[in-house]
N, C-alpha and C positions, 0 to 999 in steps of 0.2 A: 863505730859505735852502734849503728843500726844492726849490723851483722851480729854483734854480741847480744843485743836484746832479742833478736829473732831466735838465735840459738838457745838462749836461756829459756824462752817461752816454749820451746819444742821439747823440753825434758832433758834429762841428763845425757851426757855423751856416752858413747860405747865404752870409753875408758873408765868412766865413773861406775858403770854397771859391772865391768870386769873386776874392778877393785872391790866393789861391794860383794860380788859373788865369791871372790877369794876370801874375804873376811868371814862371810857366812860359812864357807867350807871349814875354815879353822875353828870357828865357834862350834860347829856341829861335831867336829872330831873331839873337841875338848869337853864340851858340856852335855852332849846328848847321848853319850854311850853308843856311838856309831861303831859298828864292827870294823875290823881291820879291812875286810874285803870291800865293804861299802866305802870306806875312806879311800881305798885305792881307786875304786871306780869314780869317785867324785874328783880325785886329784887328776885322773886321766881325762876328765871332762874338759872340753874347750870352754873356758870361762867367758868367752865372748857370746856364748849361746845360753839361753835360759836353762836352768837346771831341769825343767820339765821335759827336756829332750835328751836327758842323760841316758846313755846306753847302759846296759847291764840290768841285773835283777835288783832294782832299788825300789823301796816302798814309795808309792806315789805321794803319800801324805808327807813324807820327809822331803821329797823333791819340791812339792808345792810350798811347804813351809820355808825351805831355804830360799826359793825364788821370791816369795813374798817379803822375806826379810831383806834380801838384796835390793829389791825394788824400793822398799821403804827407806833403806839406808842411802840409796842413791838419789832419793828425792822424787820418786814417782809413786803412783798408786797402781795396784794390779787390777 
């Protein structure tokens, strides 16, 4: 029980962030008019790492917005 409380107070798990980043990726591709090339770069991105370290020629504003959305959905603040 103590371990569960400690983990919950430490923020979301890596798995929760990975899932939230994947959901943010799908939302971006459906709702924000992301180009096909950008969608491919995002899909190739390792979802266990923040979007802000995504390789390729991606607009930083888009990456920051996606990461903020993922952090918010996973239950953390940026």
